[in-house]
Structure formats: C-alpha cells, structure tokens
Phi, psi and omega in degrees: 000319180298314181295322179298317180290328176295315178298320179296318178297316181297326182280327185255327184058030177274149181300318181297322179289327176295317179295320178295321178295315180299319179299315179294320180297315181291326178291324176293318179298319179294319179298316179298315180298315179297318180294320177297317178301315179298316182299311183289325176298317178296315179300316181293320178295319180295325187254018183297329180264002182239094186304319182297313180291326178297316179294324176298317180295319179294321179295327180289348176288345180092023177290148181295140178261171180290335184289101174073009180272144178256134181294134176250012181271135181237126178237151179245130177218127181055046179061020176241131180264135183230138172251357184287132182300314183293318179296317179294321179293323176293324177297315176298316181300312180298319180300310183287331176291326182268355185298313181298316180296318179296320179294321179292331179274357179289125188300320182290331179289327179300317181291328179290319182288336182277000000 
C-alpha cells in the first residue's frame, strides 16, 4: 500500500496523495517497530537461562561494543561531570559498594529490621 501511494504521489504531486503516503509510511514504520519489539522480547525470554545465547541476542540489538566505541555516558560526582569510562566505572563501583551500608543506615529501614 505504501509503495502504491508513493507511485501515486510521484505521478500527481497532490497534497492529498502526499498525506496518504505519509500515513502509510508511518503505519509501516510502526508495524516494523512493533514486530522488532516482539521478536527481541521473544528472543530474550527464550534465552534467559542461557547466558551465551542471551548475549548474542543483546549484541544483535546493535548495542555499542567495546571495540572502538566511545562512551556516551555522562556521570556527575562531587559536582564534576565525567565522560571518562574508567572514572564512570569507579563511580558505579563506589555506589554499589556503599549501597548496602547506606541502606542499613537509612532510618526507616532500622525500624523495619527491628
């Protein structure tokens, strides 16, 4: 339908045909996006217990790999913003290492544990 409307638009160049083509184009794009979402959700569910296959499925999503990729992650620590991979990994490490201690020092958690 999209291709038919495109040919119609190319031959007539009318506003109504352009709108019909755009509508068909967006519906196709939405359909493709929905099908991809369904496919990857199914792949992830199938491979949840198989780490090797799970990573293959995740890599096929087009996530950046370590090979030549530049980090686009920005973290703020002590009012300083960092894009550096090592600094950001240390920030994550410190956060998760201190998380248990911070939770134990949380006042409402003390009353729940007692």
